[in-house]
C-alpha positions in Angstrom: -0.3 -21.4 -75.1 -2.5 -22.9 -77.8 -2.0 -26.7 -78.1 -1.9 -28.2 -81.6 -5.3 -29.1 -82.8 -6.6 -31.0 -85.8 -8.8 -29.7 -88.5 -11.2 -32.2 -89.9 -13.0 -30.6 -92.8 -15.9 -32.7 -94.0 -16.9 -31.3 -97.3 -20.1 -32.3 -98.9 -21.3 -30.9 -102.2 -24.9 -31.0 -103.5 -24.1 -32.2 -107.0 -26.2 -30.9 -110.0 -29.2 -33.1 -110.9 -29.1 -34.8 -107.5 -26.1 -37.0 -108.3 -23.7 -37.6 -105.4 -20.2 -39.0 -105.3 -20.2 -39.0 -101.5 -18.3 -36.9 -99.0 -15.0 -35.3 -99.9 -12.6 -35.0 -97.0 -9.4 -33.0 -96.3 -7.5 -33.3 -93.1 -4.6 -31.1 -91.9 -3.0 -30.0 -88.7 -2.9 -26.6 -87.1 0.0 -26.0 -84.7 0.5 -22.7 -82.9 -1.6 -20.9 -85.5 0.2 -22.2 -88.6 -1.3 -24.5 -91.1 0.9 -27.5 -92.0 -0.1 -30.3 -94.4 1.9 -32.8 -92.5 -1.0 -35.1 -92.3 -3.3 -35.1 -95.3 -6.2 -37.4 -96.2 -7.8 -36.3 -99.4 -10.5 -38.0 -101.5 -11.3 -35.7 -104.4 -13.4 -36.8 -107.3 -14.2 -33.4 -108.8 -11.0 -31.8 -107.6 -11.2 -28.1 -108.5 -14.6 -27.2 -107.1 -14.1 -29.2 -103.9 -10.7 -27.7 -103.4 -12.5 -24.3 -103.1 -14.5 -25.7 -100.2 -11.5 -27.3 -98.6 -9.6 -24.0 -99.0 -12.4 -22.1 -97.3 -12.1 -24.5 -94.3 -8.4 -24.1 -94.1 -8.3 -20.4 -94.7 -11.0 -19.6 -92.2 -9.6 -22.0 -89.6 -6.2 -20.4 -89.7 -7.7 -17.0 -89.1 -10.2 -18.2 -86.5 -7.5 -20.0 -84.4 -5.3 -16.9 -84.5 -8.1 -14.6 -83.5 -9.1 -16.8 -80.6 -5.5 -17.1 -79.5 -5.2 -13.2 -79.5 -8.5 -13.2 -77.4 -6.8 -15.6 -75.0 -9.4 -18.2 -75.5 -8.6 -21.8 -74.6 -9.2 -23.7 -77.8 -8.5 -27.5 -77.7 -9.8 -28.6 -81.0 -11.7 -27.5 -84.0 -13.8 -29.4 -86.5 -15.2 -27.8 -89.6 -17.9 -28.9 -91.9 -18.2 -27.1 -95.2 -21.2 -27.6 -97.5 -21.8 -26.2 -100.9 -24.7 -26.2 -103.4 -23.9 -25.6 -107.0 -26.1 -24.3 -109.8 -28.1 -27.1 -111.6 -27.8 -27.4 -115.3 -25.4 -24.4 -115.8 -22.1 -24.5 -117.4 -20.0 -23.4 -115.6 -21.8 -24.7 -112.5 -20.9 -22.2 -109.8 -21.6 -22.4 -106.1 -24.9 -20.7 -105.1 -24.7 -21.4 -101.4 -21.7 -22.3 -99.2 -21.9 -22.8 -95.4 -19.1 -23.3 -92.9 -20.0 -24.9 -89.5 -17.4 -24.8 -86.8 -17.3 -27.1 -83.9 -15.0 -25.6 -81.3 -13.8 -27.5 -78.2 -12.5 -25.8 -75.1 -13.2 -23.1 -72.6 -14.4 -20.5 -75.0 -16.5 -17.4 -74.6 -19.6 -17.6 -76.9 -19.6 -13.8 -77.6 -15.9 -13.7 -78.4 -16.3 -16.8 -80.6 -19.2 -15.2 -82.6 -17.1 -12.2 -83.3 -14.0 -14.3 -84.1 -16.0 -16.6 -86.6 -17.5 -13.6 -88.3 -14.1 -11.8 -88.6 -12.4 -15.0 -89.8 -15.0 -15.8 -92.5 -16.5 -12.4 -93.5 -13.4 -10.2 -93.2 -10.1 -12.0 -93.3 -10.6 -15.2 -95.4 -9.7 -14.4 -99.0 -11.4 -17.7 -100.2 -14.7 -16.7 -98.6 -14.5 -13.3 -100.2 -13.8 -14.9 -103.6 -16.7 -17.3 -103.3 -19.0 -14.5 -102.1 -18.7 -12.9 -105.6 -21.2 -15.6 -106.8 -22.4 -17.5 -103.8 -24.1 -16.7 -100.4 -21.5 -17.6 -97.8 -22.8 -18.3 -94.4 -21.4 -19.7 -91.1 -22.4 -21.1 -87.8 -20.6 -22.5 -84.7 -21.1 -24.8 -81.7 -19.0 -24.7 -78.6 -18.3 -27.9 -76.7 -16.9 -27.1 -73.2 -15.0 -29.7 -71.2 -16.9 -31.4 -68.4 -15.9 -30.1 -65.0 
């Protein structure tokens, strides 16, 4: 049985012209494969565009947790960092590059994880598919196994 795990999405945006308002964070809880915004910590300055990145983190996390659960992988926690780079000097300033990095904690098979991350982001996440219309969407992951 999958234990509840927390999503900590650290979202950083490369602002046009090198300006930076600092990190934008969104925190939620995943419990038994369902996303609940029971706990939310949000600092949004440019709300709409950062919400796309936060949505990518939430959408892909839900799918990833469900896929790993079906693969009978023992996931204890997941932390996601989403980065996005927008067009400089363009109006509207769309994302050109978006990257999702997953830190997965537990006894998880690397091959199954690679497949699950790819399916979650590239196939099932509607937000990633929406962003991919104008941006290159990439992903990576790290596995942190418990010390025996």
